[in-house]
C-alpha positions in Angstrom: -9.9 16.3 3.3 -9.5 12.5 3.3 -7.2 10.9 5.8 -5.5 7.8 4.4 -4.2 5.3 7.0 -1.8 2.5 6.3 -2.2 -0.7 8.4 0.5 -3.4 8.4 -0.1 -7.1 8.9 1.1 -8.7 12.0 2.3 -11.6 9.8 6.0 -11.1 8.8 7.8 -12.9 6.1 11.1 -11.3 7.1 11.6 -10.2 10.7 10.3 -6.6 11.1 8.7 -6.5 7.6 5.0 -7.1 7.1 3.7 -9.6 4.6 1.0 -7.2 3.4 -0.6 -3.8 4.1 -4.1 -2.4 3.8 -5.5 1.1 3.7 -8.5 2.7 5.3 -9.9 6.2 4.6 -11.8 8.6 6.7 -14.4 9.0 3.9 -15.3 6.7 1.1 -12.5 7.0 -1.5 -10.6 5.0 -4.1 -7.0 4.4 -3.1 -4.4 4.3 -5.9 -0.9 3.0 -5.3 2.5 2.2 -6.8 5.3 0.0 -5.6 8.0 1.5 -7.9 8.3 4.9 -6.2 6.4 6.8 -8.9 3.6 9.1 -7.9 0.2 7.3 -8.1 -2.6 8.6 -10.3 -5.9 7.4 -11.7 -4.0 5.0 -14.0 -2.2 3.3 -11.1 -3.2 0.1 -9.3 -6.3 0.3 -7.1 -6.0 -0.9 -3.5 -8.7 -3.5 -2.7 -8.2 -5.5 0.4 -4.7 -6.5 1.3 -1.7 -5.5 -0.8 1.0 -8.2 -0.6 4.4 -6.7 -0.6 7.1 -7.9 -3.1 9.5 -10.5 -1.8 12.0 -10.2 -4.6 14.4 -7.4 -5.1 16.4 -5.5 -2.6 13.8 -2.8 -1.9 10.7 -1.1 -3.1 8.8 2.2 -2.4 5.1 2.1 -1.7 3.2 5.4 -2.5 -0.5 5.9 -2.2 -3.1 8.6 -2.7 -6.9 8.7 -2.1 
């Protein structure tokens, strides 16, 4: 089992909303993610370092898997 932890930045571009997020895992693993609400898979974006969150649009849905 791999535990995937989401860490929010302390920097906010809108009050209460982090500028970026990053992931850590309990074991070495590749983290795949999407921002459109679809389930991530091996063809999705790979999380490396900070993921800057979209500033346009009314909302987004971040999903990740390791």
